[in-house]
C-alpha positions in Angstrom: 21.2 219.5 -86.5 22.7 221.0 -83.2 22.6 224.7 -83.3 26.1 223.7 -79.9 27.7 220.9 -80.7 30.9 221.4 -81.2 31.4 219.6 -84.4 31.5 222.9 -85.3 34.6 223.5 -84.8 36.1 221.3 -86.5 34.9 222.4 -89.8 36.2 226.0 -90.9 39.4 225.2 -89.9 40.6 224.3 -93.8 38.2 227.7 -95.3 39.8 230.4 -97.0 36.4 232.8 -96.6 36.7 233.5 -100.2 33.2 233.2 -101.2 33.8 230.7 -104.8 31.2 228.4 -102.4 28.9 230.6 -102.5 28.8 232.4 -105.3 29.2 228.9 -107.2 25.6 228.2 -105.2 22.9 228.4 -107.4 20.5 228.4 -104.6 22.9 231.6 -102.9 21.5 235.5 -103.4 23.0 236.8 -100.9 23.6 240.7 -101.9 24.1 244.4 -99.6 23.4 247.7 -101.1 26.1 250.1 -101.0 25.6 253.8 -101.4 28.0 256.0 -104.1 27.9 259.5 -104.4 28.6 261.3 -107.9 29.1 265.3 -107.6 25.6 266.0 -107.1 23.6 262.4 -107.8 23.7 259.1 -105.5 23.0 255.8 -107.1 22.4 252.7 -104.6 23.8 249.3 -105.8 23.1 246.5 -105.1 25.8 243.2 -105.5 26.4 240.3 -105.7 27.9 239.2 -101.8 28.5 236.3 -99.5 28.0 235.5 -95.5 31.1 233.6 -96.5 32.9 236.9 -96.2 33.7 238.6 -92.3 32.3 241.7 -92.1 28.7 240.5 -94.8 27.0 240.5 -91.1 28.9 243.0 -89.4 26.6 246.0 -87.5 26.9 249.2 -87.9 28.0 249.6 -84.1 30.9 247.8 -85.1 29.0 244.3 -83.6 29.3 241.2 -85.6 27.0 238.5 -84.4 28.9 235.6 -86.9 32.8 236.5 -86.5 34.5 234.0 -87.0 34.1 231.2 -89.8 33.4 228.8 -87.3 29.6 230.9 -87.3 30.0 232.0 -90.8 30.0 227.7 -91.5 27.5 226.9 -88.9 25.2 229.5 -90.9 25.5 228.1 -94.2 24.8 224.4 -93.2 21.8 225.5 -91.0 20.2 227.7 -93.5 20.6 225.4 -96.1 19.9 223.0 -94.2 17.6 223.2 -91.4 16.5 226.2 -91.1 15.4 226.9 -95.0 13.4 223.1 -94.5 11.6 224.2 -91.4 10.3 227.0 -93.2 9.4 225.8 -96.6 10.0 222.0 -96.4 13.0 222.3 -99.1 16.8 221.4 -99.3 18.4 224.8 -100.1 21.1 222.8 -102.2 20.0 221.0 -105.7 23.1 219.3 -105.3 25.0 220.4 -108.2 28.9 219.9 -106.4 29.7 223.1 -108.0 30.8 224.2 -104.3 33.1 220.7 -104.0 34.8 221.1 -107.1 34.9 224.9 -107.0 36.6 225.3 -104.2 40.4 225.6 -103.4 40.7 223.7 -100.2 38.6 221.5 -100.9 35.7 221.5 -98.3 33.2 218.9 -100.0 28.9 220.2 -97.8 28.6 216.7 -98.7 30.6 215.0 -95.6 29.7 217.6 -93.9 25.9 217.5 -93.5 26.8 213.4 -94.1 28.8 213.5 -90.8 26.9 216.2 -88.7 23.9 213.1 -89.7 25.6 211.1 -87.3 25.7 213.0 -84.7 
């Protein structure tokens, strides 16, 4: 998979950034941590998050290294099929198809991987 390939400009157009693909995926494990104040006490809460959401990588400074859906889709595909393979010698996808079946706009990650493997 080539990080700078123009192919990445073609796959994100339909995406609604709803996060359904990540919430349905058994290998996705992203989360956010927030602090809530209750009176004089506070609690730290860990909650599910999604790399497909615009605010996921936004830094405190306001900078967002993945500000577009194109960058978020590229990260998702590269993480599952390139970075994870490079680091752990395994694909971060079990092939269950839940993301494909649940996507409200019918984005098929299998087709994306097939198409980019041909480049």
